[in-house]
N, C-alpha and C positions, 0 to 999 in steps of 0.2 A: 721288233716287236716289243722287245723288253724295255727298250729306250722310250718307245710311245707309251707303255704301261706306267714306267716311272715318271713320265711328264705329266700323265692324267693324274697320277698320284699326288706329285708335288702341287699341281693346281688345285686339287681337291683339298689338300692340307691347308693351303693358304686361305682358300674360300672359307673353311670351317674356322681357321683361327681369326679371320677377320669377323665373322659372324659372332663368335665368341666375344671378341674385344668390343664390338659394337654393342652386344647384349649387356656386357659388364658396365660399359659407359652409360646405357640407357637406365640401368638399375641404380646408378649412382644417386644417392639422395640429393635434393636441390638445396641442402643445408649442410652446415657443419654443426654436429650437435655439441661439441665442446664448446664453440663460440656461444651456442645458444644457451648452455648451462652457465656459462660465465656471465652472460647478460642477465639471466634470471637471478643469480646470486647477488649480483650488484643491486638490482632491483630491490629484492628483498631487503638487503641490508641499508637501503636507502630510507625504508619506512621506519616508522615510530611506534611499534608496539607498546612501549612503556606509557605512552599517552593514553592508549586504550585502557590500560590498567587503571590509570588515574580516573578516566572519565566514566568507565563502565566497570566497577568493581565487582558488582554482583555477577555480571556476565562472565567475567574472567574467573570467578570463584567457581561457577558452574563448569565452565571449561576445564579447571583443573581439577574437578571432582572424579571420583573413581565410577561414579555412576554414568551409564551411557546416556539415560534419560535427561539428566542434568546438563550433560555436555551438548546434547542436541538442543536444549532450551537455550543455552549459552550461545550456540551458534545462530540460532534464529533471532536472538536479541542484537547480536552484533551485526549481523546480515541486514537488519532493518535500519541500521545506521547509515549504510551506503558509504563508509568512510574507508578510504583506501588502506589505512594503517591496520585494519582488521587482518589483512592478508596474511601476515606471518603467524597469526593465531589459527587461522583456517588451514593453512599449509601444515601446521603441527598436527592437526587432527586427521589428514588424509592418510595417515599412517597408523591410524587407531586399529586395535584389534577387533573392534566392532563393526560390522559391515555397514550397519545403519548410520553410524557416526561419520564414517568415511563418505558415504553417499550425501549426507547432509552438508558436510564441509564442501565437497566438490560442487554441489548445488549453490551453496552460498557464493563461491567463487564465480561461478557461471552467472549468477544473478548480478553480480558486481560488474562483470564484463558486459553484459547485455545492457544494464542500466546506463554505463558511460557512453557505450557504443550509439545506443538509440537516441541519446542527447544530440547526436549529429545526424540525425536522419534528415534527409532532403525531401521535404514535403511538397516540393514543386514537381515531384514525379510520383505521383499516385499510383502508377502502374505497378509499382513494386517496392521493395526496400532497398533504397540507396543512401550510402552514408557518405556524408561530406569528408574531405581529407582531415587528418588530424592537425590542429593548429597549436600554437604554443600555449594557448589558453586551456585546451584539452587535456583531460588525464589520459596518459598513453600507456595502456596495459599490454602493449605487444612483447614486452620482455617476458610476459607469462608464457611465451611459446614453447619453452622446454617443458614446462609442467603439462602444458596441453598435448604435447607429443608423447609424454608417458601415459597419459590418459587414453590417447588414441590406440596404443599398443596393448592396452588390456584385453584380456581374452573376451570372447563373445558373450560369456556368461554375464560380464560386467556391463549389461546393457545400458543402464541409466547414466553410469560415469561416461561411457563411450558417446552417448547421446549429448551430454553436456560439453564434452570435448569438442564434438562435431559443430555445435552451435558457436562456441568460442572460436574456432577456426575460421568461420564465416564472418563473425563481428569484428575479429581482429585483422581480417583480410590476409591470413596466413596461406597464401598461394603455394608456398613451399610444401604444404602439406596435402597437396591435391591428391597424391597416390594413396595416402593414408585415407583420405576421404572416400575414395573410390573402393578400398576394401571394405568399408564400412557398409557400402551397398549390397554385399554378399551376406549380411548379418541375418540371421534367422529371426531377429526382433524386429518388427514393424517400426517400432519407435526410433530405433538407432537407423534404420534405412531412411526414414523420413527427415530425421535430423541431419543426415549426410545430405540428402537431396536440396534441403533447405539451405545448407552452408555452400554447397556447390553453386547454388543460385545466387547467394550473396557474393561469392567469389568473381562469378560471371559478371554480375552488375558492377563489381569494383567499387573503389571509393572515389566517387566523381568529384 
């Protein structure tokens, strides 16, 4: 009787261990965050923020101001240029102590991603938004994935920023963040949920 009990115990332990291992394997991210960060840093380093200083001195002066209102004006001015080299300046301000400056900077980055992504829209498929694959001539903003991931991880109170992150996930075809998008569907903010749904639809459409 004892041997039978021990046998059942061993089998149960093995089953539990297997289930835990399976669960851990399932929970493992579909990405290497360290690699994402390295690619992000390399991308930022490849840009030319000095050129932006030369071409838009007044906007940069506003960005360097201690006034949050002037900083927001500077962000909007640079955002209107749609130049890739503005990204380092925007990234600098996502760490601002002013919440509204942060949001404005994040929004400008999202607008840049949307602008360049939608230039590849396939209008032969009017039933939805389908993006053509990135070619050598296209601007490739996928190295922003690491920044997008940090945005997706923000608390639910950061509704606007997480919504921007969801949109960028879809446009950049970051299927590796599908699990993070699913978490956004649990948000108490309708805008965040809708952005996540939109991003998931984009991922399902794929970049044909």
